[in-house]
GUFIDREN-64293 format. One record per residue (C-alpha): x, y, z; residue in three letters; residue number from 1. Coordinates in Angstrom, 3 decimals, padded with zeros to 6 digits. Layout:
! GUFIDREN-64293
+----------+----------+----------+-----+-----+
|        x |        y |        z |   r |   k |
+----------+----------+----------+-----+-----+
|        X |        Y |        Z | ALA | NUM |
...
+----------+----------+----------+-----+-----+
! end
This chain:
! GUFIDREN-64293
+----------+----------+----------+-----+-----+
|        x |        y |        z |   r |   k |
+----------+----------+----------+-----+-----+
|  000.007 |  000.121 | -000.496 | MET |   1 |
|  002.753 |  002.320 |  000.674 | LEU |   2 |
|  004.451 |  001.590 | -002.723 | LEU |   3 |
|  000.787 |  002.168 | -004.396 | LEU |   4 |
|  000.496 |  005.145 | -002.386 | LEU |   5 |
|  004.147 |  006.845 | -003.312 | ALA |   6 |
|  003.441 |  005.796 | -006.557 | LEU |   7 |
|  000.177 |  007.702 | -006.711 | VAL |   8 |
|  002.028 |  010.835 | -005.167 | CYS |   9 |
|  004.628 |  010.618 | -008.058 | VAL |  10 |
|  002.274 |  010.624 | -010.869 | GLY |  11 |
|  000.576 |  013.496 | -009.393 | VAL |  12 |
|  003.388 |  015.416 | -009.002 | VAL |  13 |
|  004.646 |  014.416 | -012.255 | GLY |  14 |
|  001.703 |  015.377 | -014.255 | PHE |  15 |
|  001.516 |  019.041 | -012.179 | ASN |  16 |
|  004.736 |  019.581 | -013.748 | LEU |  17 |
|  004.181 |  018.081 | -017.117 | PHE |  18 |
|  000.849 |  020.582 | -017.037 | ARG |  19 |
|  003.205 |  023.739 | -015.734 | ASP |  20 |
|  005.585 |  022.903 | -018.164 | SER |  21 |
|  002.968 |  022.902 | -020.991 | ALA |  22 |
|  001.005 |  025.884 | -020.279 | ILE |  23 |
|  004.446 |  027.819 | -019.891 | LYS |  24 |
|  005.864 |  026.395 | -023.423 | GLN |  25 |
|  002.195 |  027.403 | -024.858 | PHE |  26 |
|  002.102 |  030.723 | -023.593 | PHE |  27 |
|  005.645 |  031.494 | -024.560 | ALA |  28 |
|  005.149 |  030.514 | -028.397 | THR |  29 |
|  001.562 |  032.054 | -028.510 | MET |  30 |
|  001.133 |  034.614 | -031.411 | LYS |  31 |
| -001.246 |  037.049 | -030.577 | PRO |  32 |
| -003.890 |  037.038 | -033.441 | PRO |  33 |
| -003.816 |  039.897 | -036.267 | ALA |  34 |
| -005.657 |  042.737 | -035.440 | ALA |  35 |
| -008.177 |  044.519 | -037.871 | THR |  36 |
| -006.655 |  048.351 | -038.950 | VAL |  37 |
| -007.547 |  051.064 | -040.930 | SER |  38 |
| -004.526 |  052.593 | -042.711 | THR |  39 |
| -004.028 |  055.828 | -044.889 | VAL |  40 |
| -001.138 |  056.102 | -047.106 | VAL |  41 |
|  001.040 |  059.417 | -046.361 | VAL |  42 |
|  001.468 |  061.457 | -049.299 | LYS |  43 |
|  003.147 |  065.353 | -049.869 | PRO |  44 |
|  000.368 |  067.664 | -050.005 | SER |  45 |
| -000.452 |  071.001 | -050.366 | SER |  46 |
| -001.172 |  072.851 | -046.920 | TRP |  47 |
| -002.816 |  076.044 | -046.075 | THR |  48 |
| -001.368 |  077.542 | -042.520 | PRO |  49 |
| -002.987 |  079.418 | -040.648 | GLY |  50 |
| -003.444 |  081.465 | -037.116 | VAL |  51 |
| -006.598 |  080.194 | -034.881 | GLU |  52 |
| -008.102 |  082.255 | -032.116 | ALA |  53 |
| -011.033 |  082.849 | -030.349 | ILE |  54 |
| -013.410 |  085.804 | -030.423 | GLY |  55 |
| -016.446 |  088.193 | -030.465 | THR |  56 |
| -018.539 |  089.696 | -033.148 | VAL |  57 |
| -019.542 |  092.886 | -032.730 | ASN |  58 |
| -021.910 |  095.235 | -035.093 | ALA |  59 |
| -019.268 |  097.871 | -037.430 | VAL |  60 |
| -021.829 |  100.211 | -036.215 | ARG |  61 |
| -023.721 |  099.990 | -033.065 | GLY |  62 |
| -024.949 |  101.788 | -029.888 | VAL |  63 |
| -027.331 |  102.094 | -026.790 | ASP |  64 |
| -029.819 |  105.189 | -027.637 | LEU |  65 |
| -030.800 |  107.862 | -024.602 | THR |  66 |
| -032.493 |  110.875 | -024.526 | VAL |  67 |
| -030.872 |  113.883 | -023.796 | GLU |  68 |
| -033.926 |  115.724 | -022.158 | THR |  69 |
| -036.386 |  114.973 | -019.365 | ALA |  70 |
| -040.141 |  114.275 | -020.348 | GLY |  71 |
| -043.174 |  111.738 | -019.902 | ILE |  72 |
| -043.042 |  109.330 | -023.100 | VAL |  73 |
| -045.566 |  110.154 | -025.138 | LYS |  74 |
| -045.209 |  107.986 | -028.125 | ASP |  75 |
| -043.041 |  104.828 | -029.313 | ILE |  76 |
| -042.741 |  104.580 | -033.000 | LEU |  77 |
| -041.059 |  101.231 | -033.548 | PHE |  78 |
| -041.624 |  097.581 | -032.384 | HIS |  79 |
| -038.612 |  095.223 | -031.672 | ALA |  80 |
| -036.529 |  093.999 | -034.492 | ASN |  81 |
| -037.434 |  096.727 | -036.742 | GLN |  82 |
| -035.523 |  098.089 | -039.556 | LYS |  83 |
| -035.214 |  101.373 | -039.406 | VAL |  84 |
| -033.368 |  104.140 | -041.935 | ALA |  85 |
| -031.465 |  106.883 | -040.460 | ALA |  86 |
| -032.869 |  109.640 | -039.145 | ASP |  87 |
| -036.056 |  107.995 | -038.067 | ALA |  88 |
| -038.332 |  108.942 | -035.365 | VAL |  89 |
| -038.172 |  106.414 | -032.834 | LEU |  90 |
| -039.926 |  107.826 | -029.567 | LEU |  91 |
| -041.478 |  111.045 | -029.077 | GLN |  92 |
| -041.624 |  112.635 | -025.167 | LEU |  93 |
| -044.454 |  115.310 | -024.295 | ASP |  94 |
| -043.838 |  118.807 | -025.866 | ASP |  95 |
| -046.213 |  120.814 | -025.154 | ALA |  96 |
| -044.828 |  123.425 | -023.116 | VAL |  97 |
| -041.870 |  123.479 | -025.315 | GLU |  98 |
| -043.987 |  124.199 | -028.664 | LYS |  99 |
| -046.183 |  126.984 | -026.631 | ALA | 100 |
| -042.882 |  128.748 | -025.848 | ASP | 101 |
| -041.215 |  128.668 | -029.480 | LEU | 102 |
| -044.826 |  129.650 | -030.356 | VAL | 103 |
| -044.466 |  132.804 | -028.914 | ALA | 104 |
| -040.808 |  133.351 | -029.283 | GLN | 105 |
| -041.170 |  132.884 | -032.787 | LYS | 106 |
| -043.769 |  135.908 | -032.634 | ALA | 107 |
| -041.455 |  138.443 | -030.684 | GLN | 108 |
| -038.946 |  137.808 | -033.221 | ALA | 109 |
| -041.323 |  139.012 | -035.950 | ALA | 110 |
| -042.037 |  141.683 | -034.056 | SER | 111 |
| -038.183 |  142.726 | -033.688 | ASP | 112 |
| -037.260 |  142.046 | -037.303 | GLN | 113 |
| -040.661 |  144.722 | -038.413 | ALA | 114 |
| -039.027 |  147.192 | -035.292 | ALA | 115 |
| -035.355 |  146.251 | -037.801 | LEU | 116 |
| -037.281 |  147.304 | -040.715 | THR | 117 |
| -038.524 |  150.051 | -039.298 | ARG | 118 |
| -035.488 |  151.758 | -038.213 | ALA | 119 |
| -033.162 |  150.702 | -041.526 | LEU | 120 |
| -036.330 |  153.077 | -043.405 | GLU | 121 |
| -035.841 |  155.729 | -041.410 | LEU | 122 |
| -032.231 |  155.657 | -041.879 | GLN | 123 |
| -032.028 |  155.591 | -045.169 | ARG | 124 |
| -034.786 |  158.780 | -045.525 | ARG | 125 |
| -031.959 |  160.595 | -042.910 | GLY | 126 |
| -034.407 |  160.580 | -039.661 | VAL | 127 |
| -033.315 |  157.953 | -037.868 | GLY | 128 |
| -030.115 |  157.765 | -035.568 | THR | 129 |
| -027.607 |  155.050 | -035.519 | ASP | 130 |
| -028.346 |  154.014 | -031.975 | ALA | 131 |
| -031.898 |  153.289 | -032.617 | THR | 132 |
| -030.868 |  151.359 | -036.121 | LEU | 133 |
| -028.210 |  149.320 | -033.588 | ASP | 134 |
| -030.693 |  148.440 | -030.769 | ALA | 135 |
| -033.125 |  147.282 | -033.598 | ALA | 136 |
| -030.711 |  145.148 | -034.983 | ARG | 137 |
| -029.646 |  143.511 | -031.812 | ALA | 138 |
| -033.270 |  143.037 | -030.440 | ALA | 139 |
| -033.791 |  141.287 | -033.998 | ALA | 140 |
| -030.820 |  138.890 | -033.690 | ASP | 141 |
| -031.204 |  137.910 | -030.002 | ALA | 142 |
| -035.257 |  137.378 | -031.067 | SER | 143 |
| -033.986 |  135.215 | -033.612 | ALA | 144 |
| -031.354 |  132.774 | -031.706 | ALA | 145 |
| -034.021 |  132.295 | -028.673 | GLN | 146 |
| -036.059 |  130.791 | -031.539 | VAL | 147 |
| -033.039 |  128.326 | -032.826 | ASN | 148 |
| -033.068 |  127.539 | -029.395 | LYS | 149 |
| -036.484 |  126.624 | -028.324 | LEU | 150 |
| -035.994 |  124.515 | -031.622 | GLN | 151 |
| -033.249 |  122.439 | -030.451 | ALA | 152 |
| -034.773 |  121.655 | -027.270 | VAL | 153 |
| -037.848 |  120.858 | -029.375 | LEU | 154 |
| -036.116 |  118.361 | -031.294 | ASP | 155 |
| -034.721 |  116.877 | -028.113 | GLN | 156 |
| -038.011 |  115.976 | -027.129 | LYS | 157 |
| -037.512 |  113.282 | -030.137 | GLN | 158 |
| -035.316 |  110.383 | -030.264 | LEU | 159 |
| -033.880 |  109.503 | -033.988 | SER | 160 |
| -031.886 |  106.775 | -035.364 | ALA | 161 |
| -028.689 |  107.788 | -035.991 | PRO | 162 |
| -027.793 |  105.330 | -038.770 | PHE | 163 |
| -029.909 |  102.410 | -040.740 | THR | 164 |
| -030.083 |  099.706 | -038.416 | GLY | 165 |
| -032.062 |  096.899 | -036.857 | THR | 166 |
| -033.570 |  098.179 | -033.265 | VAL | 167 |
| -034.104 |  096.354 | -030.358 | GLY | 168 |
| -036.525 |  095.852 | -027.162 | ILE | 169 |
| -037.903 |  098.711 | -026.128 | PRO | 170 |
| -036.574 |  099.423 | -022.640 | LYS | 171 |
| -039.448 |  102.268 | -021.632 | ILE | 172 |
| -043.288 |  102.459 | -021.802 | ASP | 173 |
| -045.949 |  105.144 | -022.637 | ILE | 174 |
| -046.361 |  107.595 | -019.836 | GLY | 175 |
| -042.781 |  106.407 | -018.489 | GLN | 176 |
| -040.411 |  109.343 | -016.807 | TYR | 177 |
| -037.114 |  110.031 | -018.632 | LEU | 178 |
| -034.085 |  111.588 | -017.225 | ALA | 179 |
| -031.077 |  112.859 | -019.449 | PRO | 180 |
| -029.146 |  109.076 | -019.759 | GLY | 181 |
| -032.078 |  106.937 | -019.604 | ASN | 182 |
| -031.638 |  103.949 | -021.943 | SER | 183 |
| -034.320 |  103.381 | -024.674 | VAL | 184 |
| -033.188 |  100.880 | -027.383 | VAL | 185 |
| -030.369 |  098.962 | -028.887 | THR | 186 |
| -029.459 |  100.000 | -032.664 | ILE | 187 |
| -027.626 |  097.846 | -034.411 | GLN | 188 |
| -025.943 |  097.787 | -038.118 | ASP | 189 |
| -026.047 |  094.009 | -039.007 | LEU | 190 |
| -025.080 |  094.242 | -042.361 | ASP | 191 |
| -021.188 |  094.388 | -041.792 | THR | 192 |
| -019.570 |  092.862 | -038.738 | MET | 193 |
| -016.866 |  093.145 | -037.276 | ARG | 194 |
| -014.726 |  090.769 | -035.353 | ILE | 195 |
| -011.859 |  091.186 | -032.464 | ASP | 196 |
| -009.760 |  088.840 | -031.411 | PHE | 197 |
| -005.979 |  088.916 | -030.146 | THR | 198 |
| -002.833 |  086.273 | -031.393 | VAL | 199 |
|  000.297 |  085.846 | -029.555 | PRO | 200 |
|  003.101 |  088.532 | -030.063 | GLU | 201 |
|  005.031 |  085.718 | -031.862 | GLN | 202 |
|  002.422 |  085.149 | -034.855 | GLN | 203 |
|  002.257 |  088.747 | -035.027 | LEU | 204 |
|  004.991 |  089.300 | -037.950 | PRO | 205 |
|  002.596 |  086.573 | -039.840 | LEU | 206 |
| -000.321 |  089.053 | -040.157 | LEU | 207 |
| -000.946 |  092.591 | -042.545 | LYS | 208 |
| -003.685 |  094.107 | -043.166 | ILE | 209 |
| -006.399 |  092.724 | -045.560 | GLY | 210 |
| -005.477 |  088.889 | -045.273 | GLN | 211 |
| -008.250 |  086.456 | -045.775 | THR | 212 |
| -010.581 |  085.940 | -042.495 | VAL | 213 |
| -012.684 |  082.321 | -041.822 | ARG | 214 |
| -015.610 |  082.432 | -038.976 | ILE | 215 |
| -017.560 |  079.905 | -037.609 | GLY | 216 |
| -018.853 |  078.102 | -034.539 | GLY | 217 |
| -015.929 |  075.842 | -035.134 | SER | 218 |
| -012.658 |  074.474 | -036.990 | LEU | 219 |
| -014.745 |  072.799 | -039.105 | GLN | 220 |
| -017.325 |  074.680 | -039.979 | ASP | 221 |
| -016.373 |  078.239 | -040.757 | MET | 222 |
| -018.722 |  079.722 | -043.767 | PRO | 223 |
| -017.921 |  083.452 | -043.663 | PHE | 224 |
| -015.307 |  084.653 | -044.946 | ALA | 225 |
| -013.987 |  088.453 | -044.065 | GLY | 226 |
| -010.295 |  090.381 | -044.247 | ALA | 227 |
| -008.332 |  092.019 | -041.806 | ILE | 228 |
| -009.497 |  095.562 | -041.339 | ARG | 229 |
| -006.903 |  096.750 | -038.379 | GLY | 230 |
| -003.814 |  095.632 | -036.044 | ILE | 231 |
| -003.048 |  097.054 | -033.009 | ASP | 232 |
|  000.378 |  098.957 | -033.090 | PRO | 233 |
|  000.581 |  098.414 | -029.323 | LYS | 234 |
|  001.314 |  094.999 | -027.650 | ILE | 235 |
| -000.476 |  093.860 | -024.803 | ASP | 236 |
|  002.324 |  094.364 | -021.840 | PRO | 237 |
|  000.454 |  092.333 | -019.433 | ALA | 238 |
| -000.723 |  089.810 | -021.647 | SER | 239 |
|  001.838 |  089.933 | -024.028 | ARG | 240 |
| -001.246 |  089.561 | -026.936 | LEU | 241 |
| -002.278 |  091.985 | -029.870 | VAL | 242 |
| -005.565 |  092.949 | -030.718 | SER | 243 |
| -006.442 |  092.182 | -034.570 | ILE | 244 |
| -009.794 |  093.356 | -036.005 | ARG | 245 |
| -011.922 |  091.727 | -038.956 | GLY | 246 |
| -014.708 |  092.651 | -040.957 | GLU | 247 |
| -017.251 |  090.315 | -042.486 | VAL | 248 |
| -020.421 |  090.610 | -044.773 | ALA | 249 |
| -023.728 |  089.561 | -042.747 | ASN | 250 |
| -025.983 |  089.931 | -045.812 | PRO | 251 |
| -028.301 |  087.087 | -044.493 | GLU | 252 |
| -028.106 |  088.269 | -040.910 | GLY | 253 |
| -026.661 |  084.953 | -039.019 | LYS | 254 |
| -023.829 |  086.266 | -036.866 | LEU | 255 |
| -025.407 |  088.278 | -033.701 | THR | 256 |
| -023.516 |  090.701 | -031.943 | PRO | 257 |
| -021.798 |  089.274 | -028.854 | GLY | 258 |
| -021.829 |  086.071 | -031.125 | GLN | 259 |
| -018.416 |  083.860 | -029.908 | PHE | 260 |
| -016.784 |  082.298 | -033.158 | VAL | 261 |
| -013.788 |  080.402 | -033.745 | GLN | 262 |
| -011.396 |  082.334 | -036.288 | ILE | 263 |
| -008.572 |  081.208 | -038.377 | ARG | 264 |
| -006.309 |  083.808 | -040.358 | VAL | 265 |
| -004.887 |  082.203 | -043.440 | GLU | 266 |
| -001.859 |  082.188 | -044.625 | LEU | 267 |
|  000.559 |  082.002 | -047.896 | PRO | 268 |
|  000.063 |  077.862 | -049.289 | GLU | 269 |
|  002.594 |  075.910 | -048.974 | GLU | 270 |
|  003.220 |  072.735 | -051.060 | SER | 271 |
|  004.907 |  069.034 | -050.473 | ASN | 272 |
|  003.996 |  068.721 | -046.777 | VAL | 273 |
|  003.803 |  065.509 | -044.551 | ILE | 274 |
|  000.789 |  065.472 | -042.986 | SER | 275 |
| -001.648 |  062.735 | -041.187 | VAL | 276 |
| -004.842 |  062.688 | -039.810 | PRO | 277 |
| -005.040 |  063.745 | -036.222 | GLN | 278 |
| -006.186 |  060.841 | -035.359 | THR | 279 |
| -003.211 |  059.183 | -036.030 | ALA | 280 |
| -000.916 |  060.353 | -033.459 | VAL | 281 |
| -000.840 |  058.954 | -029.970 | THR | 282 |
|  000.271 |  061.173 | -027.205 | SER | 283 |
|  002.500 |  059.818 | -024.456 | SER | 284 |
|  005.105 |  060.714 | -021.350 | LEU | 285 |
|  007.902 |  059.764 | -023.852 | TYR | 286 |
|  006.578 |  061.352 | -026.607 | GLY | 287 |
|  004.025 |  061.403 | -029.803 | ASP | 288 |
|  004.409 |  058.462 | -031.561 | TYR | 289 |
|  002.468 |  056.594 | -034.897 | VAL | 290 |
|  002.039 |  053.054 | -035.925 | PHE | 291 |
|  003.274 |  052.147 | -039.186 | VAL | 292 |
|  002.245 |  049.305 | -041.134 | VAL | 293 |
|  005.634 |  047.377 | -042.712 | GLU | 294 |
|  006.258 |  044.446 | -044.374 | PRO | 295 |
|  007.548 |  041.027 | -042.089 | ALA | 296 |
|  011.205 |  040.625 | -042.602 | LYS | 297 |
|  011.965 |  037.412 | -044.575 | PRO | 298 |
|  014.273 |  036.304 | -041.487 | ALA | 299 |
|  011.065 |  035.770 | -039.113 | ALA | 300 |
|  009.411 |  033.439 | -041.931 | SER | 301 |
|  012.744 |  031.760 | -042.825 | GLY | 302 |
|  013.008 |  030.881 | -038.911 | ALA | 303 |
|  009.903 |  029.203 | -038.957 | ALA | 304 |
|  010.189 |  027.271 | -041.366 | ALA | 305 |
|  012.621 |  024.452 | -040.131 | PRO | 306 |
|  010.272 |  022.978 | -037.394 | ALA | 307 |
|  011.146 |  019.320 | -038.564 | LYS | 308 |
|  015.275 |  019.110 | -039.211 | PRO | 309 |
|  015.230 |  015.508 | -037.998 | GLU | 310 |
|  013.041 |  014.494 | -040.879 | ASP | 311 |
|  014.985 |  014.143 | -043.934 | PRO | 312 |
|  012.539 |  011.961 | -046.050 | LYS | 313 |
|  010.085 |  015.135 | -045.979 | ALA | 314 |
|  012.471 |  017.307 | -047.456 | GLY | 315 |
|  013.777 |  014.723 | -049.972 | ALA | 316 |
|  010.233 |  014.433 | -051.202 | GLU | 317 |
|  009.586 |  017.944 | -051.339 | LYS | 318 |
|  012.604 |  018.379 | -054.361 | PRO | 319 |
|  011.346 |  015.119 | -056.045 | ALA | 320 |
|  008.259 |  016.057 | -056.584 | GLY | 321 |
|  009.161 |  019.553 | -057.411 | ASP | 322 |
|  011.055 |  017.592 | -059.633 | ALA | 323 |
|  008.049 |  015.506 | -061.385 | ALA | 324 |
|  006.031 |  018.604 | -061.570 | LYS | 325 |
|  008.923 |  019.967 | -063.755 | GLN | 326 |
|  008.883 |  016.938 | -065.739 | ALA | 327 |
|  005.241 |  017.520 | -066.612 | ASP | 328 |
|  005.198 |  020.905 | -067.046 | ALA | 329 |
|  007.684 |  019.889 | -069.796 | ALA | 330 |
|  005.929 |  016.819 | -071.076 | LYS | 331 |
|  003.467 |  018.558 | -073.078 | PRO | 332 |
|  005.838 |  020.529 | -075.137 | ALA | 333 |
|  006.934 |  017.578 | -076.722 | SER | 334 |
|  003.991 |  015.196 | -076.611 | ASP | 335 |
|  001.176 |  017.043 | -077.992 | THR | 336 |
| -001.027 |  013.387 | -077.571 | ALA | 337 |
| -002.672 |  014.442 | -074.465 | LYS | 338 |
| -002.860 |  017.961 | -073.963 | PRO | 339 |
| -006.247 |  018.253 | -071.745 | ALA | 340 |
| -004.522 |  015.647 | -069.147 | ASP | 341 |
| -001.258 |  017.992 | -069.081 | ASN | 342 |
| -003.477 |  020.900 | -068.531 | ALA | 343 |
| -004.799 |  020.053 | -065.453 | LYS | 344 |
| -001.905 |  019.631 | -063.314 | PRO | 345 |
| -000.248 |  023.024 | -064.759 | ALA | 346 |
| -003.655 |  024.406 | -063.937 | ASP | 347 |
| -003.494 |  023.220 | -060.155 | LYS | 348 |
|  000.292 |  023.884 | -059.844 | THR | 349 |
| -000.915 |  027.541 | -060.744 | THR | 350 |
| -004.172 |  027.444 | -058.448 | ALA | 351 |
| -001.838 |  025.999 | -055.514 | ASP | 352 |
|  000.604 |  028.808 | -056.279 | ALA | 353 |
| -001.469 |  031.283 | -056.022 | ALA | 354 |
| -003.092 |  030.473 | -052.852 | LYS | 355 |
| -000.107 |  030.991 | -050.316 | PRO | 356 |
|  000.495 |  034.150 | -051.795 | ALA | 357 |
| -002.979 |  035.065 | -050.963 | ASP | 358 |
| -002.711 |  033.638 | -047.510 | GLY | 359 |
|  000.978 |  034.664 | -046.694 | GLU | 360 |
|  000.165 |  038.334 | -048.157 | GLN | 361 |
| -002.234 |  039.170 | -045.053 | LYS | 362 |
| -000.192 |  038.017 | -041.818 | PRO | 363 |
|  002.826 |  039.493 | -043.204 | ALA | 364 |
|  001.853 |  042.928 | -042.067 | LEU | 365 |
|  003.616 |  043.923 | -038.948 | VAL | 366 |
|  003.382 |  047.041 | -036.947 | LEU | 367 |
|  006.505 |  049.369 | -036.016 | SER | 368 |
|  006.044 |  052.270 | -033.565 | GLN | 369 |
|  007.397 |  055.819 | -034.594 | VAL | 370 |
|  007.943 |  058.632 | -033.166 | PHE | 371 |
|  007.205 |  061.762 | -034.671 | VAL | 372 |
|  007.313 |  065.922 | -034.161 | LYS | 373 |
|  004.608 |  067.374 | -034.903 | LEU | 374 |
|  004.393 |  070.964 | -036.347 | GLY | 375 |
|  001.010 |  072.924 | -037.362 | ARG | 376 |
| -002.871 |  071.456 | -037.384 | ARG | 377 |
| -005.072 |  072.261 | -039.672 | ASN | 378 |
| -008.949 |  070.793 | -040.856 | ASN | 379 |
| -008.382 |  067.648 | -038.351 | GLY | 380 |
| -004.377 |  066.927 | -040.148 | MET | 381 |
| -001.764 |  067.573 | -038.577 | VAL | 382 |
|  002.047 |  068.284 | -040.084 | GLU | 383 |
|  004.518 |  065.874 | -039.513 | ILE | 384 |
|  007.966 |  068.251 | -039.274 | ALA | 385 |
|  009.995 |  064.843 | -038.596 | ASP | 386 |
|  009.484 |  061.022 | -038.708 | GLY | 387 |
|  007.929 |  059.881 | -041.476 | LEU | 388 |
|  008.318 |  059.852 | -045.366 | LYS | 389 |
|  006.362 |  059.603 | -048.204 | SER | 390 |
|  005.031 |  056.262 | -048.762 | GLY | 391 |
|  004.413 |  055.289 | -045.355 | ASP | 392 |
|  001.296 |  053.718 | -044.477 | GLU | 393 |
|  000.186 |  055.157 | -040.592 | VAL | 394 |
| -002.655 |  053.659 | -038.771 | VAL | 395 |
| -005.741 |  055.451 | -038.285 | THR | 396 |
| -007.522 |  054.182 | -035.475 | ALA | 397 |
| -007.555 |  051.884 | -032.568 | GLY | 398 |
| -003.874 |  052.595 | -031.461 | GLN | 399 |
| -005.183 |  052.015 | -027.799 | ASN | 400 |
| -004.554 |  048.190 | -028.330 | ARG | 401 |
| -001.798 |  048.208 | -030.430 | LEU | 402 |
|  002.078 |  047.032 | -029.992 | PHE | 403 |
|  005.291 |  047.002 | -031.470 | ASN | 404 |
|  005.583 |  044.382 | -033.977 | GLY | 405 |
|  002.126 |  043.192 | -033.498 | MET | 406 |
|  000.788 |  041.223 | -036.748 | SER | 407 |
| -002.306 |  043.430 | -038.324 | VAL | 408 |
| -004.786 |  042.884 | -041.211 | ALA | 409 |
| -005.766 |  046.328 | -042.729 | VAL | 410 |
| -009.246 |  046.689 | -043.722 | ASP | 411 |
| -009.892 |  050.533 | -045.275 | ASN | 412 |
| -013.684 |  050.138 | -045.572 | THR | 413 |
| -014.724 |  051.756 | -042.742 | ILE | 414 |
| -013.690 |  055.358 | -043.003 | ASP | 415 |
| -013.028 |  056.601 | -038.931 | PRO | 416 |
| -013.155 |  060.033 | -039.796 | SER | 417 |
| -016.091 |  060.029 | -041.382 | LYS | 418 |
| -019.901 |  059.430 | -039.987 | SER | 419 |
| -021.142 |  056.033 | -039.815 | ALA | 420 |
| -024.527 |  057.633 | -041.551 | ASN | 421 |
| -022.783 |  059.048 | -043.822 | LYS | 422 |
| -020.876 |  056.111 | -044.654 | GLN | 423 |
| -023.851 |  054.174 | -044.967 | VAL | 424 |
| -025.543 |  056.138 | -047.901 | GLN | 425 |
| -022.181 |  056.085 | -049.822 | GLN | 426 |
+----------+----------+----------+-----+-----+
! end
């Protein structure tokens, strides 16, 4: 029984050792399956560099209208979002007292003018004195000036549009008492908008008056185009930024004063620039890198071929078989009696030769991790200043599960840069 127990223990320990050794050998020789990735071939292309910034939209002409004199609102002659012409009356204050004063003053001015006329006639006849004429002329001038003053006061009871534009929501009501400086409404000229933004002082030499400015809600959607109209000659010493102003036409009124926009100043186009999609670049603590798809080295496939060097017969049979196939292929050249029989092995050999070629093409692709130096960015693309060359095939999606030397299979039927709905429609 002791011997039997010892044999059982030895068997259990041996089985565990054999199992552990088999598992270790399996994982040591196991190759991960080829991952499917999408790629893009690097090619030199034209590049439109630009200066990107964030700005605010303002109307080229826009003010908040206020009254100059006190009074009670008598009539509101506009409504919200109405487009008004220049000098159009928007608000009328109570002006009954001013009108009465103006009528009285005009009567006094007419009387003083009649006295001046009589004084001139008496002076012409030689019976009037110079002092009488001077007094009459002074009284007439004073009355005329007083009429102009009262007319100006009466005009201040009306609020007029300083230019053609669109008015906002009224901030007053009929019957309300207004003091000088009270805001009534805002008016904005929306036909032309100005864009105010700032750029770092390092980018100031790249900008000049007249350069094209693209404007939109995001860098991928910039439907508006304008031009730079002003560059501040002074750099802010606190922020080291310089103020830039551009103008853009707004005929459809899609831009609104105070709106936040993305801005891109387009610089002269460059050619032969190496760039890749931004999704192809991965950032790490060691730097930015991409995965390049390369053919597997011949040494790797050659090392796997001599798997059974101890079997000489198998190696000897293959050349004999090849010699037989060559003899059969040469036989139809001299013997034309059986062309159909000779054609079959030739077709079979061709098919057999084609299958391994197709089979070896997919697993023969491996990944190489290449660190790159990034440059400028534009419309989802990033410039590669160093690390890649024309013709390199770069992985554009799935980098988080890839590693250096991994076998991959390329499938470009799905473009990760486009939405799934657009690809289904195509």
